[in-house]
C-alpha positions in Angstrom: -66.5 -41.9 -72.8 -67.0 -41.5 -69.0 -70.5 -41.4 -67.6 -72.2 -38.0 -67.7 -74.7 -39.0 -65.0 -75.5 -36.2 -62.6 -74.1 -37.7 -59.3 -76.2 -35.3 -57.2 -79.3 -36.4 -59.0 -78.3 -40.1 -58.5 -78.1 -39.6 -54.7 -81.2 -37.3 -54.7 -79.4 -34.4 -52.9 -78.8 -30.8 -53.8 -75.4 -29.5 -55.0 -74.9 -27.8 -51.7 -75.5 -31.0 -49.7 -73.4 -31.5 -46.5 -71.2 -34.5 -45.9 -73.8 -35.9 -43.5 -76.6 -35.5 -46.0 -74.5 -37.3 -48.6 -73.8 -40.1 -46.2 -77.4 -40.6 -45.2 -78.5 -40.6 -48.9 -75.9 -43.1 -49.8 -76.7 -45.6 -47.1 -80.4 -45.3 -47.7 -80.0 -46.0 -51.5 -77.3 -48.6 -51.0 -79.6 -50.6 -48.7 -82.5 -50.2 -51.2 -80.5 -51.4 -54.4 -77.9 -53.7 -52.9 -77.7 -56.9 -55.2 -78.0 -59.2 -52.2 -81.4 -57.7 -51.5 -82.5 -57.6 -55.1 -81.3 -61.0 -56.5 -81.5 -61.2 -60.3 -82.6 -57.5 -60.7 -80.2 -56.0 -63.2 -81.7 -52.5 -63.0 -81.2 -52.5 -59.2 -77.6 -53.7 -59.6 -76.9 -50.9 -62.1 -78.5 -48.3 -59.7 -76.4 -49.7 -56.9 -73.2 -49.2 -59.0 -74.2 -45.6 -59.9 -75.0 -44.8 -56.3 -71.6 -46.1 -55.2 -69.8 -44.2 -58.0 -71.6 -41.0 -57.1 -70.8 -41.3 -53.4 -67.1 -42.2 -54.0 -66.7 -38.9 -55.9 -68.9 -36.5 -53.9 -67.7 -37.8 -50.4 -64.1 -36.7 -51.2 -63.6 -32.9 -51.1 -61.0 -32.8 -53.8 -62.9 -35.1 -56.1 -66.1 -33.2 -55.5 -64.4 -29.8 -56.2 -63.2 -31.0 -59.5 -66.5 -32.7 -60.4 -68.4 -29.5 -59.6 -65.9 -27.5 -61.7 -65.6 -29.7 -64.8 -68.5 -32.1 -64.6 -66.3 -35.2 -64.1 -63.4 -36.2 -61.9 -60.1 -38.0 -62.6 -56.8 -38.0 -60.7 -54.8 -39.2 -63.7 -54.9 -37.8 -67.2 -52.9 -38.4 -70.4 -53.3 -36.4 -73.7 -54.9 -38.6 -76.4 -54.3 -36.5 -79.4 -51.7 -38.8 -81.0 -48.7 -36.6 -80.0 -45.5 -38.5 -79.9 -43.2 -38.8 -76.9 -43.7 -37.6 -73.3 -47.1 -35.9 -72.7 -45.2 -32.8 -71.5 -43.0 -32.6 -74.6 -43.3 -30.2 -77.6 -44.0 -26.6 -78.0 -42.1 -23.3 -78.0 -41.9 -20.6 -75.4 -45.6 -20.1 -75.4 -46.5 -23.7 -75.5 -48.2 -25.6 -72.7 -48.6 -29.3 -71.9 -48.2 -31.7 -74.8 -47.4 -28.9 -77.3 -50.7 -27.0 -76.9 -50.5 -23.2 -76.9 -52.8 -22.1 -74.1 -52.0 -18.4 -74.4 -53.9 -18.4 -77.8 -56.4 -21.2 -77.2 -60.1 -20.5 -77.5 -63.0 -23.0 -77.8 -64.7 -20.6 -80.1 -62.2 -20.8 -83.0 -60.7 -17.5 -82.0 -64.1 -15.7 -82.3 -64.5 -15.0 -78.5 -63.6 -11.8 -76.7 -60.2 -11.3 -75.2 -61.6 -11.7 -71.7 -63.5 -14.9 -72.7 -60.4 -16.4 -74.4 -58.2 -15.6 -71.3 -60.7 -17.1 -68.9 -61.0 -20.3 -71.1 -57.2 -20.6 -71.4 -56.9 -20.3 -67.6 -59.5 -23.0 -67.1 -57.5 -25.4 -69.3 -54.3 -24.6 -67.5 -56.0 -25.3 -64.2 -57.5 -28.5 -65.6 -54.1 -29.8 -66.7 -52.6 -28.8 -63.3 -55.1 -31.0 -61.5 -54.7 -33.9 -64.0 -51.0 -34.1 -64.1 -50.4 -33.1 -60.5 -52.4 -36.2 -59.5 -50.8 -38.6 -62.0 -49.9 -41.8 -60.3 -52.1 -41.2 -57.3 -53.1 -44.4 -55.4 -56.6 -45.5 -55.8 -56.8 -47.6 -52.7 -58.5 -46.3 -49.7 -56.1 -44.2 -47.5 -56.2 -45.3 -43.9 -57.8 -42.5 -41.8 -57.8 -42.2 -38.0 -61.2 -42.5 -36.5 -63.1 -39.3 -35.4 -63.1 -38.2 -31.8 -66.4 -38.3 -29.8 -67.7 -35.8 -27.3 -69.9 -36.7 -24.4 -71.4 -34.6 -21.6 -71.6 -36.1 -18.1 -73.4 -34.7 -15.0 -72.0 -35.7 -11.6 -73.2 -34.6 -8.2 -71.2 -32.4 -5.8 -69.9 -35.3 -3.7 -68.9 -37.4 -6.7 -66.8 -34.5 -7.9 -65.1 -34.2 -4.5 -64.5 -37.8 -3.7 -64.2 -39.2 -7.3 -66.2 -42.0 -8.8 -66.4 -44.7 -11.5 -69.2 -44.4 -14.1 -70.4 -46.7 -16.9 -71.4 -44.8 -20.1 -73.5 -46.2 -22.8 -72.3 -44.6 -26.0 -72.8 -45.1 -29.7 -69.6 -45.4 -31.7 -68.4 -46.8 -35.0 -66.5 -50.1 -34.7 -64.8 -52.3 -37.2 -67.3 -54.3 -39.2 -67.3 -57.9 -38.0 -68.4 -59.3 -41.4 -65.6 -57.9 -43.5 -63.1 -57.2 -40.7 -62.9 -53.6 -41.8 -62.1 -54.2 -45.5 -65.5 -53.1 -46.8 -65.5 -56.0 -49.3 -67.5 -59.1 -49.3 -64.8 -61.0 -51.1 -65.5 -63.7 -53.7 -65.4 -63.3 -57.5 -65.5 -59.7 -58.6 -67.4 -58.6 -61.8 -65.8 -56.8 -64.7 -66.3 -53.1 -64.5 -68.9 -52.1 -67.1 -67.6 -48.5 -67.3 -64.2 -49.4 -68.7 -65.0 -53.0 -69.9 -62.1 -54.3 -67.7 -59.4 -52.0 -69.2 -59.2 -49.8 -66.1 -59.2 -46.6 -68.2 -61.8 -44.5 -70.0 -61.6 -41.7 -72.6 -62.7 -38.2 -71.5 -63.2 -35.1 -73.7 -62.3 -31.7 -72.3 -63.2 -29.1 -74.9 -61.4 -30.1 -78.1 -59.0 -32.4 -76.2 -59.2 -36.0 -75.3 -57.7 -37.7 -72.2 -57.2 -41.3 -71.3 -58.1 -41.4 -67.6 -58.2 -43.9 -64.8 -61.7 -45.4 -64.5 -63.3 -43.9 -61.3 -65.7 -46.8 -60.8 -63.1 -49.5 -60.4 -60.1 -47.3 -59.5 -58.1 -48.6 -62.5 -58.4 -52.2 -61.5 -60.9 -53.3 -64.2 -63.1 -55.1 -61.8 -65.6 -54.0 -59.2 -65.3 -54.7 -55.5 -68.1 -56.8 -53.9 -69.4 -54.5 -51.3 -69.9 -55.9 -47.8 -73.7 -56.2 -47.2 -73.3 -55.3 -43.5 -71.4 -52.0 -43.7 -72.0 -51.2 -47.3 -68.3 -50.7 -48.0 -67.5 -48.4 -45.1 -65.7 -51.1 -43.1 -67.4 -49.9 -39.9 -70.8 -50.2 -38.3 -72.5 -48.2 -35.5 -72.8 -50.1 -32.2 -73.7 -49.4 -28.6 -70.7 -49.7 -26.3 -70.3 -49.6 -22.5 -67.3 -47.5 -21.5 -65.9 -47.5 -17.9 -64.8 -44.0 -17.0 -62.9 -43.0 -13.8 -63.9 -39.5 -12.5 -60.9 -38.4 -10.5 -61.3 -36.8 -7.0 -61.4 -33.1 -7.1 -62.6 -32.8 -10.7 -64.1 -29.3 -11.5 -67.1 -28.4 -13.6 -66.0 -27.9 -17.2 -63.1 -30.3 -17.0 -62.5 -32.4 -20.1 -61.5 -36.0 -19.6 -59.9 -38.1 -22.4 -60.5 -41.8 -22.8 -57.9 -43.0 -25.5 -59.2 -45.3 -28.3 -62.9 -45.0 -27.4 -63.8 -42.8 -30.3 -64.9 -44.0 -33.7 -62.8 -46.8 -35.4 -60.4 -45.8 -38.1 -60.6 -46.9 -41.7 -58.4 -49.6 -43.3 -56.8 -50.5 -40.0 -56.0 -46.9 -38.9 -56.2 -46.2 -35.1 -59.5 -45.3 -33.4 -60.2 -41.7 -32.2 -60.6 -40.8 -28.6 -63.6 -40.2 -26.4 -63.7 -36.8 -24.6 -66.0 -36.3 -21.6 -67.0 -32.8 -20.5 -67.9 -32.9 -16.8 -70.8 -30.8 -15.4 -71.1 -30.7 -11.5 -74.5 -30.2 -9.9 -74.6 -27.5 -7.2 -74.7 -28.2 -3.5 -77.3 -26.6 -1.2 -74.8 -24.8 1.0 -71.2 -25.7 -0.1 -69.8 -23.5 -2.8 -66.6 -24.3 -4.6 -64.0 -21.7 -5.7 -61.1 -23.5 -7.3 -59.7 -25.7 -4.6 -61.4 -23.8 -1.8 -64.8 -24.5 -0.3 -67.0 -21.6 0.8 -69.9 -21.7 3.3 -72.1 -19.2 5.2 -72.7 -20.2 8.8 -75.4 -18.5 11.0 -74.1 -17.2 14.4 -76.1 -15.7 17.3 -75.6 -12.2 18.5 -74.5 -13.6 21.9 -71.9 -15.9 20.2 -70.5 -13.1 18.1 -70.5 -10.6 20.9 -69.0 -12.8 23.7 -67.0 -15.1 21.5 -67.6 -18.9 21.2 -66.5 -22.1 19.6 -69.1 -23.4 17.1 -69.3 -26.5 15.0 -69.4 -26.0 11.2 -69.8 -28.5 8.4 -66.9 -29.4 6.1 -66.5 -31.8 3.2 -64.8 -34.1 5.8 -67.5 -33.8 8.4 -67.8 -31.5 11.4 -65.0 -29.1 12.5 -64.7 -26.6 15.4 -64.4 -22.9 14.5 -63.4 -20.3 17.1 -65.5 -17.2 16.9 -63.6 -14.2 18.5 -65.3 -11.8 20.8 -66.9 -8.9 18.8 -67.2 -10.8 15.5 -69.2 -8.8 12.9 -71.7 -9.9 10.3 -70.0 -11.0 7.1 -66.7 -11.6 8.7 -64.8 -14.5 7.2 -62.6 -17.1 8.8 -60.3 -19.7 7.2 -60.1 -23.4 8.1 -56.7 -24.6 6.7 -56.6 -27.7 4.4 -60.3 -28.3 4.7 -60.9 -27.7 1.0 -60.6 -29.9 -2.1 -57.6 -32.2 -2.7 -55.6 -31.2 -5.8 -53.7 -34.2 -7.2 -51.5 -32.1 -9.4 -50.3 -30.0 -6.5 -50.5 -32.8 -3.9 -52.2 -30.4 -1.6 -55.6 -29.3 -0.3 -57.4 -26.0 -0.5 -59.0 -24.3 2.5 -62.6 -23.8 3.7 -63.7 -20.2 4.0 -66.5 -19.6 6.6 -68.6 -16.4 6.4 -70.4 -15.4 9.6 -74.1 -14.5 9.2 -75.4 -12.9 12.4 -78.8 -14.1 13.4 -81.0 -11.6 15.3 -82.5 -12.9 18.6 -86.2 -13.9 18.5 -88.3 -11.8 20.9 -90.7 -14.3 22.5 -91.5 -12.7 25.9 -91.2 -9.6 28.1 -88.0 -10.7 29.7 -86.3 -10.9 26.3 -87.5 -7.3 25.5 -86.3 -6.1 28.9 -82.8 -7.5 28.2 -82.6 -5.9 24.8 -83.7 -2.5 26.2 -80.9 -2.8 28.8 -78.4 -3.6 26.1 -79.6 -0.6 24.0 -79.0 1.7 27.0 -75.4 0.3 27.3 -74.6 0.3 23.6 -75.4 3.9 22.7 -73.2 4.3 19.6 -74.8 4.7 16.2 -73.7 1.9 13.9 -74.5 4.1 10.9 -72.3 7.0 12.1 -69.6 6.2 9.6 -72.0 6.2 6.7 -73.4 9.7 7.7 -69.8 11.0 8.0 -69.2 10.2 4.3 -72.4 11.6 2.9 
């Protein structure tokens, strides 16, 4: 008979435990009861085997689903009722697998209600479907690509404009150096105590008996010596320095991919990728809109009224901007190709300059006199258009 140990109780987690909770519980208990850390302690060795069996089943979604439903898991089942021939043989039009009539089956000797009988019959059909559908499934660990990693990176405004090279210190799973990713410590392997080396165990399901592949040893009859460094996972967590090139013109929210710098895969599978989300710190007076750069530049009343040429800052340095005579507050001018370089388009954006009129400072009587003379000349009401629309 297969073990009826409660795997959730073995790991000390609830039935609704997440994958992360299962993983943490397994690693904690595996370290505590590992044979190498408890030499000669048979009880610790048995606990270690139980912990490993529990994690092997609960960490796989399909295995866990079947275990939760039926109280045990197997991916290979054979009827053990002594029927002759192929396990699918026998039966008439209403007969199921191995000659069993599921349309009439009830575990209560026919004393249950019709609804109870139908539900139980459906459960056995589903059970057989999982058993025989998985017959011949491989027990070896299937290579799985490593998980991708996400990392947020802050860069300043000028780094985003000019581009830069950064060194990131990240934590990622790499192939275990002790076992070279196999998860096994090698050496002589002990006979599986669950199946006594046969690779199979008998399991009852209601009134029916099945001869199933032993889950502890995977049908091999012997247990694997688990690597003491990675505890069978084949990978260990390590700090890694990753060189990342931030391209010129990168925008906030951009996602950069670094191939092969995610977590290592299992059983020789390829590693995942590292994805970096870039966040750009704001600049005191430059504002970026796509490939364009926007800036607000103060201009005196005299410069705006008479016209002038003023120097304005750009991301390349200083540039000369012509202010036409009669320029108004808030008026915008364009400096061609003074924006951000776009590598995909092989072109640059523009710089948009918004004029902000600066009122003159009244510091003496002469300034007041000039302003009064200007007011006598400029008699129009600047708010006349507003009044006309009210």
